[in-house]
C-alpha positions, -999 to +999 in steps of 0.1 A: +055+733+244+073+725+210+044+719+182+051+691+157+076+698+131+061+712+101+092+702+077+091+665+090+106+654+055+132+674+051+158+648+069+147+621+047+151+644+013+186+655+026+196+622+033+181+606-001+200+637-023+230+630-006+235+592-004+229+596-042+254+625-046+231+652-054+242+681-039+220+706-057+193+685-044+204+692-008+211+729-016+172+731-027+162+725+007+179+762+022+170+794+016+188+813-009+208+834+020+214+804+038+241+805+064+262+770+065+285+769+102+305+734+097+336+725+117+369+733+104+356+754+078+344+794+075+309+801+070+293+793+036+269+824+030+244+816+003+231+785-015+258+782-042+283+786-013+270+761+007+261+733-025+297+739-033+306+726+007+277+700+006+298+688-028+329+690-014+322+662+014+306+637-016+333+643-035+358+633-005+336+604-001+310+610+028+280+582+023+253+570+039+239+599+062+209+591+084+195+619+107+179+616+142+155+642+152+158+651+191+141+681+192+120+707+169+092+736+174+079+763+160+070+801+166+054+819+134+079+819+106+105+806+122+112+769+137+141+751+146+152+713+146+181+695+166+191+661+162+217+636+157+235+626+126+260+597+113+280+593+078+307+572+069+339+589+063+364+577+044+399+570+064+436+554+050+424+520+058+389+518+046+357+541+066+343+550+097+307+557+110+314+594+124+285+606+146+275+638+157+247+666+163+230+696+141+208+724+142+191+735+113+168+774+118+141+770+091+121+801+076+089+797+063+087+811+026+061+830+011+050+801-006+043+781+029+066+756+026+101+759+051+135+759+042+165+756+058+181+791+067+211+779+093+229+747+103+253+742+123+266+709+129+298+691+144+313+658+156+304+635+192+345+629+186+366+650+207+393+669+183+429+655+177+455+667+201 
């Protein structure tokens, strides 16, 4: 049985930082050696690369990100979080609400805090043909 999510406020902190355009604030939630696995891009390794990837999304006009938790659990110094996401993305005619899902792997830090070590997400929309 999964225990209560030990990193409950990370989604709120991530969304707040992202929605104010603060890629450094988002990156602060991740480990130094994080792995950021997102669609249509090479794996970003390390906090600086992850921050640059997030900044790219912000710069391209992504806004109003929201997360909904589906499942979370932990064992020892590792934890996972699976959920849904929604974000406004720009289009040629305005914007659309993109929906998808994510999984985060967390590591407990020496100070007892939890940081995201790996993230992967993708869209619910099928790829264009």
